[in-house]
C-alpha positions in Angstrom: 78.0 78.3 127.9 78.7 78.2 124.1 77.0 80.9 122.0 78.1 79.5 118.6 80.0 81.1 115.8 83.4 80.5 114.3 86.0 79.1 116.6 89.2 81.2 116.9 92.7 80.1 116.1 93.7 77.3 118.6 90.4 75.4 118.7 88.4 73.0 116.6 85.0 71.3 116.9 84.7 67.5 117.1 81.4 65.6 117.7 79.8 68.8 119.0 82.6 69.5 121.5 85.4 72.1 121.5 88.9 70.8 121.6 92.3 72.5 121.7 94.6 72.3 118.6 97.9 72.2 120.5 100.1 73.4 117.6 97.7 76.4 117.0 97.4 77.0 120.8 101.2 77.3 121.1 101.2 79.8 118.2 98.6 81.9 120.0 100.6 81.9 123.2 103.7 82.9 121.3 101.9 85.8 119.7 100.8 87.0 123.1 104.3 86.7 124.5 105.8 88.4 121.4 103.5 91.3 121.9 104.8 91.8 125.4 108.3 91.7 124.1 107.8 94.1 121.2 105.3 96.4 122.9 103.6 97.4 119.6 101.0 95.9 117.3 102.7 97.4 114.3 106.0 95.8 115.3 104.2 92.5 116.0 102.5 92.7 112.5 105.9 93.1 110.8 107.4 90.2 112.9 104.5 87.9 112.0 104.8 88.7 108.3 108.6 88.2 108.4 108.0 84.7 109.9 105.1 84.1 107.5 102.6 83.4 110.3 99.0 83.6 108.9 95.4 83.5 110.1 93.6 80.2 110.5 92.6 78.4 107.3 89.0 77.2 107.3 87.4 74.7 104.9 83.8 75.6 103.9 81.1 73.2 103.1 81.4 74.2 99.5 85.0 73.0 99.4 86.4 76.5 99.2 88.8 77.8 101.9 88.9 81.0 103.8 91.7 82.6 105.8 95.3 81.6 105.6 96.3 85.2 104.9 98.7 87.6 106.7 97.3 89.1 109.9 95.8 92.5 109.6 95.7 95.0 112.5 92.0 94.3 113.1 92.5 90.5 113.3 95.5 90.9 115.6 93.7 93.3 118.0 90.8 90.8 118.1 93.1 87.9 118.9 94.9 89.8 121.6 91.6 90.7 123.4 89.7 87.5 122.9 88.5 86.1 126.3 87.8 82.8 124.6 91.5 81.9 125.2 91.0 81.9 128.9 87.8 79.9 128.9 85.4 82.7 128.8 82.9 84.0 126.2 81.4 87.4 125.5 77.6 87.5 125.3 75.5 90.7 125.1 78.4 92.8 126.6 78.9 90.3 129.5 81.9 88.0 130.1 80.6 84.6 131.0 82.3 81.2 131.7 82.6 79.1 128.5 82.5 75.4 127.7 85.9 75.5 126.1 89.2 74.7 127.9 91.6 77.7 128.2 94.8 77.6 126.2 96.7 80.1 128.3 96.9 81.3 131.9 95.0 84.4 132.9 98.3 86.2 133.9 99.5 86.2 130.3 96.2 87.4 129.0 95.8 90.1 131.6 99.4 91.3 131.0 98.7 91.8 127.3 95.3 93.4 128.1 96.8 95.9 130.5 99.7 96.8 128.1 97.2 97.3 125.2 94.9 99.5 127.4 97.9 101.6 128.6 98.9 102.2 125.0 95.4 103.1 123.8 95.1 105.4 126.9 98.4 107.1 126.0 97.4 107.5 122.4 94.0 109.0 123.4 95.7 111.6 125.7 98.3 112.4 123.0 95.5 112.8 120.4 93.4 115.0 122.6 96.4 117.2 123.4 97.6 117.2 119.8 98.5 120.5 118.2 98.0 119.0 114.7 95.5 121.5 113.2 94.7 119.4 110.1 93.9 116.1 111.8 91.3 114.1 109.9 91.4 116.5 106.9 94.5 115.5 104.9 94.5 112.8 102.2 97.2 111.7 99.8 96.4 111.7 96.1 95.7 107.9 96.3 92.9 108.6 98.7 94.6 107.4 101.9 94.1 109.5 105.0 97.3 111.2 106.3 97.6 110.6 110.1 99.5 112.9 112.5 102.6 111.5 114.1 105.9 112.8 115.5 109.5 111.9 116.0 111.8 113.1 118.8 115.5 113.8 118.0 117.9 115.3 120.5 115.0 116.3 122.7 113.2 118.2 119.9 109.8 117.0 118.7 109.2 117.1 115.0 105.6 116.7 113.8 104.5 115.1 110.6 101.4 113.8 108.6 102.0 110.3 107.2 99.9 108.4 104.7 98.1 105.5 106.5 99.7 102.6 104.5 103.2 103.9 105.3 102.4 104.5 109.0 101.1 100.9 109.2 104.0 99.4 107.3 101.8 98.4 104.4 103.5 100.5 101.7 104.5 97.4 99.7 101.0 96.1 99.5 99.0 99.3 99.0 99.4 102.0 96.3 100.5 105.1 98.1 100.2 108.7 96.9 102.9 110.8 95.3 103.6 112.4 98.7 103.4 110.1 101.7 104.9 112.2 104.5 104.9 115.9 105.1 106.2 118.2 107.9 103.2 119.3 109.8 104.2 122.9 110.5 105.0 123.6 106.9 101.7 122.4 105.5 99.7 123.9 108.3 101.2 127.3 107.8 100.6 127.1 104.0 97.0 126.1 104.4 96.1 128.7 107.1 97.9 131.5 105.2 96.1 130.6 101.9 92.7 130.2 103.6 93.0 133.7 105.2 93.9 135.2 101.8 91.2 133.4 100.0 88.4 134.2 102.5 89.6 137.8 102.8 89.5 138.2 99.1 86.0 136.8 98.9 84.9 139.4 101.5 86.8 142.3 100.0 89.6 142.1 102.5 87.5 143.4 105.3 87.8 140.5 107.7 91.5 139.6 107.5 92.3 140.8 111.0 89.2 139.2 112.5 89.7 135.8 110.8 91.3 133.3 113.2 92.3 129.8 112.1 94.5 128.9 115.0 92.9 125.7 116.1 91.6 122.5 114.4 87.9 123.1 115.2 87.8 126.4 113.3 89.6 124.9 110.3 87.3 121.8 110.4 84.2 124.1 110.2 85.4 125.3 106.8 87.1 122.4 105.2 85.8 118.9 104.1 89.2 117.6 103.1 92.6 118.5 101.7 94.3 116.4 99.0 98.1 116.5 98.9 99.7 116.3 95.4 103.3 116.5 94.5 102.9 120.0 93.1 99.7 121.4 94.8 97.2 121.2 97.6 93.5 120.9 96.8 91.3 122.3 99.6 87.7 121.2 99.4 85.3 123.4 101.3 82.2 122.2 103.1 78.8 122.7 101.5 75.6 120.8 101.2 76.9 118.7 98.4 80.6 118.5 99.2 81.3 116.6 102.4 84.3 114.5 101.6 87.8 114.9 100.2 88.0 115.5 96.4 90.5 117.1 94.1 88.1 118.3 91.3 88.5 122.1 90.9 85.3 124.0 91.2 83.9 127.0 93.1 83.9 124.8 96.3 87.6 124.2 96.2 90.9 126.0 96.4 94.1 124.9 94.6 97.3 126.0 96.3 100.6 125.7 94.4 102.9 123.8 96.8 105.9 121.5 96.9 107.1 119.3 99.8 110.1 121.0 101.4 113.4 119.2 100.8 115.1 117.4 103.7 117.2 119.9 105.6 119.9 117.3 106.1 121.1 115.2 103.3 122.2 111.6 104.0 125.9 111.0 103.4 126.2 107.5 102.1 129.2 105.4 103.2 131.4 105.2 100.1 133.0 102.0 98.8 136.7 102.3 98.0 137.4 104.1 94.7 133.8 105.1 94.2 132.4 108.7 93.7 129.4 109.9 95.6 127.4 110.4 92.4 127.7 106.7 91.6 126.4 105.4 94.9 122.8 104.9 95.8 121.3 104.2 99.2 119.7 100.9 100.1 116.0 100.7 99.3 113.6 101.5 102.2 112.1 98.0 102.5 115.5 96.2 102.5 116.8 98.8 105.0 113.8 98.2 107.3 114.4 94.4 107.1 118.0 94.8 108.0 117.4 97.1 111.0 114.7 94.7 112.2 117.2 91.8 111.9 119.9 93.7 113.8 117.4 94.5 116.6 116.3 90.9 116.7 119.9 89.7 116.9 120.6 91.9 119.8 117.5 90.7 121.6 118.3 87.1 121.0 121.9 87.6 122.2 120.5 89.3 125.4 118.2 86.3 125.9 121.2 83.9 125.8 123.5 86.1 128.0 120.7 86.6 130.6 119.9 82.9 130.7 116.3 83.3 129.5 117.4 80.9 126.7 120.0 78.2 127.4 120.5 76.5 124.1 120.2 77.3 120.4 117.7 74.6 120.0 115.5 76.2 122.6 115.7 79.5 120.7 114.9 77.8 117.4 111.8 76.2 118.9 110.6 79.5 120.3 111.2 81.5 117.2 110.2 78.7 114.8 113.3 79.1 112.7 116.5 77.1 111.8 119.8 77.0 113.5 121.4 78.8 110.5 118.9 81.6 110.8 119.6 82.0 114.5 123.4 82.1 114.0 123.1 84.6 111.1 120.8 86.9 113.2 122.8 86.8 116.4 126.0 87.6 114.4 124.5 90.9 113.5 124.6 91.9 117.2 128.4 92.2 116.9 128.3 94.9 114.1 130.3 98.1 114.7 128.2 100.9 116.2 128.9 103.1 113.2 127.7 100.5 110.8 124.5 100.0 112.8 124.0 103.8 112.9 124.5 104.0 109.1 122.0 101.2 108.6 119.3 102.9 110.8 119.9 106.3 109.0 119.8 104.7 105.6 123.4 105.5 104.7 124.6 102.1 103.7 125.1 101.7 99.9 122.7 99.6 97.9 123.6 95.9 98.1 124.8 95.8 101.7 122.1 93.8 103.6 122.0 90.9 106.0 124.0 88.5 103.8 126.9 90.9 103.4 126.9 91.9 107.1 126.5 88.4 108.6 129.4 86.9 110.6 131.4 90.1 110.7 135.1 90.3 111.8 135.6 90.8 115.6 137.4 94.1 115.2 135.1 96.9 114.2 137.7 98.6 112.0 138.1 95.3 110.1 134.4 95.2 109.4 134.6 98.3 107.1 137.6 96.8 105.3 135.7 93.5 104.8 132.8 95.4 103.2 135.1 97.6 101.1 133.7 100.7 102.7 135.5 103.9 103.9 134.8 104.5 107.6 133.2 107.8 108.6 
């Protein structure tokens, strides 16, 4: 059956029948395969944007066009879970056989579906077990929610709250607040301590020992939202007329002087010859992210060649929809010295050293530093 509506990427309507658009269909299949390779929707989003892959462009009856824009998370999740691609349709919460021909085999669709489900299940378990006491309450001063996340280094788990655009890799296209990432323990301790003092003062100090703010549910009963500024935290209490984050000071809010703690470990930038440390600046975050992504891609492509999954450069070009030159440049990054790769990941390369400077490096690792004019660690 066909229930009507807009056809997804990969299909078109002709004379009342649904046909496959083969070029679009191959793009859809490549997106599914790429998701299995990268294992993350965020990584897939970045990959699609790097390759300038966009949503389907549609011509309206008015002559205007819709679509043709970079994929968002919602559009990508919808594409990856759309039963239409295996010849089925969803109607009133039922999956039924459709009139359209499938554009991929069920095995690929199910592999993506299972991986996606496993990731969401893991995220739900982590979220439910999370010890982030301010989940859902923190906002940056641009109005974006700050989401709990963590990083593990040397077996130690470090918790953070990160502004939504930064967490989703959209910092370049969205205006972020003055503080986009804060250590969780630091801000939680400040908030809980200040709340206890504030509430105890309002009650003449008689309930300080009885007041417990150790878990999120207790904090959430009191607070509607917390806005993080560069020099202060504005806590908005719940009331009949204050049910969302705001930073207007009044009798329903508490302003806490605060500054984000400095990084405990400064990054030591690799110095060019005859340069002083005060004159050298690190590479910009966006350029560093592109470089690290290109290095990872180069290693992955080289592994494809060595393992036999790809037998010719032409085959790789067709799969990745890029030129021979781009393939050669990218794969050459797989031969960078480990210390150079480590410096790139940690943001310790000086400004100006990107893909173009690092491409086609000398075979000897020590010579790579010399070619770049850098002092080795």
